[in-house]
Legacy VTK file of the C-alpha trace (Angstrom):
# vtk DataFile Version 3.0
C-alpha trace
ASCII
DATASET POLYDATA
POINTS 468 float
-23.862 0.322 11.921
-27.525 1.314 11.894
-28.458 2.141 8.259
-31.100 4.589 9.417
-28.450 6.407 11.467
-26.203 6.526 8.389
-28.876 8.277 6.379
-29.623 10.706 9.193
-26.068 11.745 10.136
-23.718 14.328 8.616
-20.190 15.156 9.795
-18.431 18.485 9.235
-14.685 18.560 10.041
-13.138 21.866 11.064
-9.573 21.441 9.784
-10.231 18.447 7.537
-6.908 18.526 5.653
-4.707 17.165 8.444
-3.411 13.631 8.043
-5.375 12.326 11.055
-8.623 14.243 10.477
-8.730 13.372 6.761
-8.284 9.655 7.532
-11.354 9.645 9.779
-13.337 11.672 7.243
-12.460 9.168 4.486
-13.551 6.352 6.814
-16.944 7.962 7.367
-17.448 8.449 3.622
-16.622 4.795 3.002
-19.156 3.830 5.645
-21.862 5.794 3.840
-22.055 8.968 5.908
-22.176 12.381 4.263
-19.135 14.533 5.060
-17.987 18.117 4.667
-15.014 20.014 5.996
-12.957 23.157 5.913
-9.268 23.901 5.682
-7.318 26.993 4.745
-4.995 25.043 2.430
-5.939 22.523 -0.249
-3.728 19.422 -0.342
-3.719 15.806 -1.508
-6.035 14.837 1.336
-8.706 17.492 0.602
-8.523 16.646 -3.107
-9.098 12.958 -2.377
-12.014 13.796 -0.060
-13.646 15.888 -2.792
-13.275 12.989 -5.218
-15.024 10.747 -2.676
-17.949 13.193 -2.428
-17.109 15.458 0.509
-18.014 19.148 0.408
-14.762 21.090 0.992
-14.462 24.758 1.982
-11.163 26.641 1.611
-12.086 29.184 4.278
-13.172 28.845 7.893
-16.105 31.180 8.413
-19.521 31.007 10.053
-21.071 31.083 6.559
-19.766 27.538 6.054
-21.683 26.367 9.116
-24.810 28.212 8.004
-24.556 26.526 4.607
-24.149 23.065 6.167
-27.050 23.512 8.592
-29.236 24.630 5.684
-28.155 22.008 3.129
-28.296 19.066 5.568
-31.235 20.240 7.678
-32.803 16.769 7.520
-29.786 15.151 9.167
-28.202 14.876 12.595
-25.295 17.284 12.354
-21.940 16.601 14.048
-19.165 19.180 13.965
-15.773 17.540 14.463
-12.655 19.226 15.841
-9.174 18.155 16.830
-7.218 19.624 19.722
-5.366 21.787 17.173
-8.506 23.877 16.583
-8.402 26.959 18.780
-11.511 28.335 20.571
-11.307 31.552 18.543
-11.646 29.680 15.226
-14.694 31.298 13.601
-16.446 28.032 12.697
-15.764 26.497 16.101
-16.878 29.657 17.902
-20.093 29.847 15.867
-20.911 26.174 16.566
-20.550 26.791 20.307
-22.647 29.963 20.119
-25.447 28.068 18.336
-25.191 25.051 20.696
-24.509 22.698 17.805
-23.236 19.169 18.473
-19.433 19.277 18.660
-17.381 16.082 18.851
-13.651 15.526 19.213
-11.962 13.520 16.459
-11.123 10.794 19.010
-14.833 10.155 19.606
-15.421 9.549 15.900
-12.450 7.216 15.540
-13.588 5.326 18.655
-17.039 4.950 17.074
-15.562 3.544 13.854
-13.479 1.042 15.836
-16.512 -0.432 17.608
-17.645 -2.795 14.827
-14.230 -4.428 14.235
-11.705 -6.574 16.019
-9.620 -3.477 16.676
-5.845 -3.288 17.044
-4.967 0.122 18.490
-1.355 1.242 18.076
-0.156 3.680 20.744
3.168 4.959 22.042
5.350 8.036 22.070
7.348 7.030 18.982
6.859 4.757 15.984
3.046 4.595 15.932
2.693 5.297 12.218
5.474 2.882 11.265
4.070 0.116 13.483
0.561 0.728 12.116
1.965 0.517 8.582
3.842 -2.753 9.229
0.844 -4.316 11.002
-1.594 -3.155 8.321
0.627 -4.619 5.601
1.017 -7.989 7.334
-2.694 -8.326 8.128
-3.688 -7.301 4.604
-1.337 -9.771 2.928
-1.881 -12.616 5.402
-5.662 -12.352 5.957
-7.075 -10.125 3.164
-9.544 -9.152 5.870
-8.185 -5.964 7.411
-8.790 -2.206 7.386
-6.659 0.710 8.607
-6.925 4.288 9.818
-3.547 5.874 10.460
-1.684 9.163 10.711
0.446 8.461 7.652
0.286 7.205 4.081
0.494 3.393 4.094
2.266 2.227 0.906
0.156 -0.896 0.371
-3.000 1.269 0.241
-1.374 4.554 -0.856
-3.726 6.145 1.671
-4.085 6.997 5.347
-7.445 5.200 5.384
-8.541 1.855 3.994
-11.910 1.063 5.550
-13.960 -1.885 4.310
-16.291 -4.445 5.880
-13.435 -6.512 7.267
-12.784 -8.416 10.481
-9.757 -6.406 11.630
-9.103 -2.692 11.936
-5.664 -1.260 12.670
-6.041 2.188 14.231
-3.244 4.575 15.174
-4.297 6.368 18.366
-2.848 9.633 19.605
-1.806 10.429 23.173
-0.731 14.039 22.555
-3.873 15.706 23.935
-4.997 13.207 26.599
-7.873 11.795 24.517
-6.292 8.327 24.320
-8.687 7.213 27.083
-11.556 7.385 24.540
-10.438 4.232 22.714
-11.589 0.714 23.539
-9.619 -1.953 21.693
-9.375 -5.713 21.425
-5.597 -5.467 21.124
-3.814 -2.465 22.593
-0.170 -1.925 21.627
2.203 0.417 23.502
5.455 0.872 21.584
7.249 2.985 24.182
6.627 5.931 26.515
8.604 9.164 26.641
7.984 12.635 28.014
6.661 14.691 25.112
3.776 17.005 24.219
4.796 19.411 26.940
2.034 21.775 25.790
-0.415 19.274 27.349
1.554 17.187 29.879
3.629 18.598 32.752
5.822 15.548 33.357
6.430 11.911 32.478
4.085 10.672 35.219
1.149 12.378 33.525
2.051 10.740 30.210
2.248 7.302 31.862
-1.106 7.887 33.572
-2.687 8.650 30.205
-1.366 5.383 28.761
-2.704 3.512 31.812
-6.192 4.680 30.868
-5.615 3.290 27.384
-4.292 0.008 28.806
-7.348 -0.450 31.028
-9.580 -0.120 27.931
-7.690 -2.844 26.011
-8.853 -6.466 26.232
-5.284 -7.630 25.525
-2.208 -5.458 25.974
1.076 -5.776 24.053
4.099 -4.060 25.577
7.664 -3.253 24.546
9.888 -4.962 27.143
12.927 -2.936 26.008
11.395 0.391 27.074
11.840 0.850 30.830
8.760 3.092 31.085
6.470 0.393 29.681
8.286 -2.463 31.434
8.172 -0.830 34.887
4.663 0.617 34.840
2.415 -1.944 33.114
1.491 -5.587 33.531
0.939 -7.852 30.550
1.694 -11.417 29.563
2.325 -10.289 25.971
5.654 -8.516 25.669
8.143 -8.211 22.819
11.869 -7.538 22.778
14.877 -7.105 20.521
17.427 -7.674 23.290
16.299 -10.919 24.943
14.121 -13.950 24.238
13.678 -14.654 27.965
10.484 -13.703 29.817
8.833 -12.311 26.671
6.232 -13.780 24.339
7.864 -12.543 21.119
11.429 -11.570 20.224
13.472 -10.799 17.145
17.150 -10.675 18.078
19.163 -8.932 15.339
22.261 -10.624 13.938
22.919 -8.138 11.127
21.642 -4.630 10.446
22.864 -2.724 7.411
21.494 0.060 5.219
19.316 -2.353 3.220
17.913 -4.935 5.608
17.822 -6.478 9.079
18.418 -10.166 9.730
17.174 -11.499 13.029
16.331 -14.659 14.926
12.635 -14.959 15.791
11.506 -16.492 19.111
8.139 -17.236 20.701
7.992 -17.812 24.453
11.763 -18.346 24.521
11.766 -20.926 21.714
13.688 -20.264 18.501
11.321 -20.479 15.525
13.108 -19.145 12.452
15.470 -16.540 11.004
13.870 -13.548 9.308
15.244 -11.336 6.543
13.468 -7.989 6.900
13.829 -5.328 4.166
13.874 -2.420 6.635
17.044 -1.103 8.331
17.365 0.357 11.838
16.953 -1.050 15.327
14.028 1.278 16.116
12.243 -0.045 13.019
12.944 -3.608 14.135
11.125 -2.877 17.404
8.106 -1.606 15.459
8.191 -4.658 13.171
8.413 -6.989 16.177
5.345 -5.274 17.637
3.495 -5.818 14.349
4.472 -9.501 14.209
3.459 -9.940 17.871
0.054 -8.344 17.246
-0.544 -10.449 14.135
0.336 -13.634 16.023
-1.894 -12.563 18.937
-4.940 -12.446 16.630
-4.054 -15.873 15.217
-2.153 -15.181 11.996
-0.046 -18.181 10.966
3.693 -17.521 11.354
4.540 -19.108 7.993
2.292 -16.542 6.298
4.023 -13.745 8.221
7.467 -15.015 7.208
6.410 -15.280 3.552
5.016 -11.724 3.495
7.507 -9.860 5.664
9.607 -9.116 2.551
6.862 -6.740 1.358
7.152 -4.373 4.329
7.806 -0.725 3.504
8.169 2.369 5.644
5.396 4.968 5.508
6.130 8.271 3.818
8.376 10.747 5.680
10.106 7.946 7.581
13.658 7.966 6.224
12.051 8.472 2.827
14.477 8.845 -0.082
13.235 11.837 -2.072
15.895 11.791 -4.769
19.322 12.980 -5.821
20.351 16.475 -6.907
23.860 16.799 -8.363
25.132 13.744 -6.454
23.550 14.815 -3.176
21.063 12.305 -1.687
18.058 13.847 0.083
15.968 11.987 2.692
12.901 13.173 4.601
12.162 12.047 8.139
9.401 12.999 10.592
11.716 12.969 13.633
10.877 15.888 15.929
11.716 14.558 19.421
15.331 14.096 20.633
15.004 10.302 20.902
13.589 10.104 17.373
16.461 12.257 16.081
18.924 9.951 17.861
17.610 6.874 16.019
17.312 8.640 12.663
20.917 9.883 12.797
22.044 6.345 13.738
20.276 5.087 10.619
21.880 7.865 8.572
25.283 6.695 9.809
24.568 3.175 8.480
23.941 4.654 5.034
27.018 6.905 5.249
29.180 3.902 6.172
28.002 2.077 3.051
28.542 5.171 0.854
32.090 5.545 2.180
32.777 1.868 1.460
31.566 2.271 -2.121
33.036 5.688 -2.950
36.501 7.170 -2.676
35.394 10.603 -1.458
34.488 11.383 2.142
30.708 11.475 2.455
29.113 13.726 5.040
25.885 13.389 7.007
24.127 16.758 6.719
21.123 17.355 8.963
18.571 20.074 8.293
16.251 20.291 11.285
13.043 22.262 11.649
12.044 22.362 15.352
8.351 21.693 15.978
6.489 23.705 18.653
7.939 26.368 20.950
7.029 24.340 24.050
9.073 21.369 22.798
12.115 23.548 22.066
11.865 25.153 25.503
11.661 21.742 27.193
14.269 19.823 25.153
16.793 22.359 23.812
19.710 20.607 25.550
18.608 17.146 24.357
18.101 18.397 20.784
21.628 19.812 20.797
23.089 16.584 22.201
21.617 14.443 19.409
21.903 16.870 16.481
25.587 17.520 17.214
26.299 13.895 16.172
25.818 14.804 12.495
28.762 16.128 10.487
27.070 19.417 9.573
23.876 20.828 11.075
21.493 23.490 9.792
18.658 24.493 12.125
15.726 26.491 10.739
13.041 28.632 12.334
10.564 26.898 14.646
7.318 25.561 13.176
4.823 26.750 15.785
1.938 24.357 14.928
-0.537 26.937 16.180
1.248 27.647 19.471
1.853 31.203 20.588
5.497 32.075 21.202
4.894 33.562 24.651
8.560 33.206 25.709
9.900 34.719 22.444
12.022 31.605 21.961
13.867 30.842 18.708
16.108 28.150 17.254
19.353 29.860 18.215
18.891 28.392 21.694
19.582 25.014 20.030
22.357 26.151 17.673
24.254 27.856 20.499
24.231 24.608 22.489
25.231 22.542 19.450
28.166 24.902 18.810
29.664 23.905 22.167
29.921 20.307 20.844
30.147 20.709 17.064
31.281 23.940 15.402
29.728 22.936 12.051
26.298 24.352 12.895
24.394 27.249 11.353
21.015 28.837 12.007
19.166 29.453 8.732
15.728 30.954 9.149
13.783 29.586 6.166
13.864 26.733 3.687
13.890 29.226 0.809
17.171 30.564 2.203
18.526 27.004 2.288
17.454 26.544 -1.326
19.162 29.755 -2.427
22.435 28.686 -0.766
22.042 24.949 -1.426
25.291 24.457 -3.389
27.250 26.529 -0.899
25.867 24.558 2.062
26.315 21.083 0.571
28.856 19.054 -1.442
28.761 16.148 -3.874
28.426 12.858 -1.974
26.496 14.357 0.965
23.603 12.486 2.530
21.129 15.213 3.480
18.665 14.315 6.207
15.751 16.758 6.338
13.951 16.307 9.683
10.854 17.697 11.367
7.080 17.468 11.706
6.195 20.799 10.104
6.287 22.055 6.519
9.986 21.205 6.102
9.134 18.381 3.701
8.409 20.979 1.008
12.188 21.349 0.588
12.388 18.720 -2.153
9.729 20.430 -4.302
11.283 23.882 -3.667
14.683 22.559 -4.780
13.205 20.962 -7.876
11.435 24.156 -8.907
14.719 26.017 -8.616
16.758 23.473 -10.583
LINES 1 469
468 0 1 2 3 4 5 6 7 8 9 10 11 12 13 14 15 16 17 18 19 20 21 22 23 24 25 26 27 28 29 30 31 32 33 34 35 36 37 38 39 40 41 42 43 44 45 46 47 48 49 50 51 52 53 54 55 56 57 58 59 60 61 62 63 64 65 66 67 68 69 70 71 72 73 74 75 76 77 78 79 80 81 82 83 84 85 86 87 88 89 90 91 92 93 94 95 96 97 98 99 100 101 102 103 104 105 106 107 108 109 110 111 112 113 114 115 116 117 118 119 120 121 122 123 124 125 126 127 128 129 130 131 132 133 134 135 136 137 138 139 140 141 142 143 144 145 146 147 148 149 150 151 152 153 154 155 156 157 158 159 160 161 162 163 164 165 166 167 168 169 170 171 172 173 174 175 176 177 178 179 180 181 182 183 184 185 186 187 188 189 190 191 192 193 194 195 196 197 198 199 200 201 202 203 204 205 206 207 208 209 210 211 212 213 214 215 216 217 218 219 220 221 222 223 224 225 226 227 228 229 230 231 232 233 234 235 236 237 238 239 240 241 242 243 244 245 246 247 248 249 250 251 252 253 254 255 256 257 258 259 260 261 262 263 264 265 266 267 268 269 270 271 272 273 274 275 276 277 278 279 280 281 282 283 284 285 286 287 288 289 290 291 292 293 294 295 296 297 298 299 300 301 302 303 304 305 306 307 308 309 310 311 312 313 314 315 316 317 318 319 320 321 322 323 324 325 326 327 328 329 330 331 332 333 334 335 336 337 338 339 340 341 342 343 344 345 346 347 348 349 350 351 352 353 354 355 356 357 358 359 360 361 362 363 364 365 366 367 368 369 370 371 372 373 374 375 376 377 378 379 380 381 382 383 384 385 386 387 388 389 390 391 392 393 394 395 396 397 398 399 400 401 402 403 404 405 406 407 408 409 410 411 412 413 414 415 416 417 418 419 420 421 422 423 424 425 426 427 428 429 430 431 432 433 434 435 436 437 438 439 440 441 442 443 444 445 446 447 448 449 450 451 452 453 454 455 456 457 458 459 460 461 462 463 464 465 466 467
């Protein structure tokens, strides 16, 4: 990047504490830009940004913008927003009123990707996990890779590791239609599902958005096992976990248990080797296969991949074991779409099976689910009920609105009522504090408790620990 431009540019993030926004802000700081940002809540991300030299505001007022324009008056000012920032936000509104330069977060990430051999990870589900697996393999195999993701990658203990490397793994988001901003050397599409119904009206619109992304990728890697990618895109580089025929890369599982996955690895239909992967779950195997395929596509030696695959770990909030309280195991998972819940409950069943084999008592799979967005509940209430009812006991909490207005006055009982038709062991409990207060009444020794959602539900562990 132009050093003169570095010295002349400043970036202010409105809503800097989010996992995606903070990653980009960290990247800019590491590249030498000056950065500031605002968020109403301080968290690990804002604390890390302050340590790296960012100016952080814990309010969102026009005075923040006035301060920035005064302090950095010798620089080109860029005010960065995500689609989560509403027009009425005081900082955003003031920037528009003063005709200041406003950029979407996708434009900044796209700019950072330009100077690397970029591997962009896209798809409706599994982006963060795939980005984590690919980042780990490239780091260990090449020692020449950077990452910007929407989750904490264990090998870096950060959502951003940006150095002067050859490769950059970037997780790119389709939720708001800005996926067409990214140009990549390797584009990866994990799968395509109808989601983000606050932005898209139907599946066709989602597919169209991914087609824009595909056209901006020099090479495209596709999941052959997903009918929406298989039927709507053309690419010579496909991966599969069901067949080694007509695909470039395949890992066919021979054993999946709660601790690992063993599979046979193929390239272009030819058996290469068996792999012992320390991650359970068929959906995770698909994400790992995508990561292996991408690494091989950029020329990483397979022997190096095989030697380093044992170091793979899931990102945080992906079937993350938080701990045990009075012989109750608590896991956090980010699942917030019916198909994600389906796979997470399947994985929970693997763990329950092992617990039942090892213990005399009957272990139960308890799901605590916090729905995310009113629009998603309205669209998928029936599908949520179908998948959640497969747990032994289900507790559904109030909806995490994520900034949406509840125009239809919808609440979680629409899900619990549907679950009750299939599984009577369901209860609506409004808040996580209520769950904490009744924790020993709601659960038993030996339970595996799966706490799912994309909102603030992952505070449950700390709330429980404060109480105990």
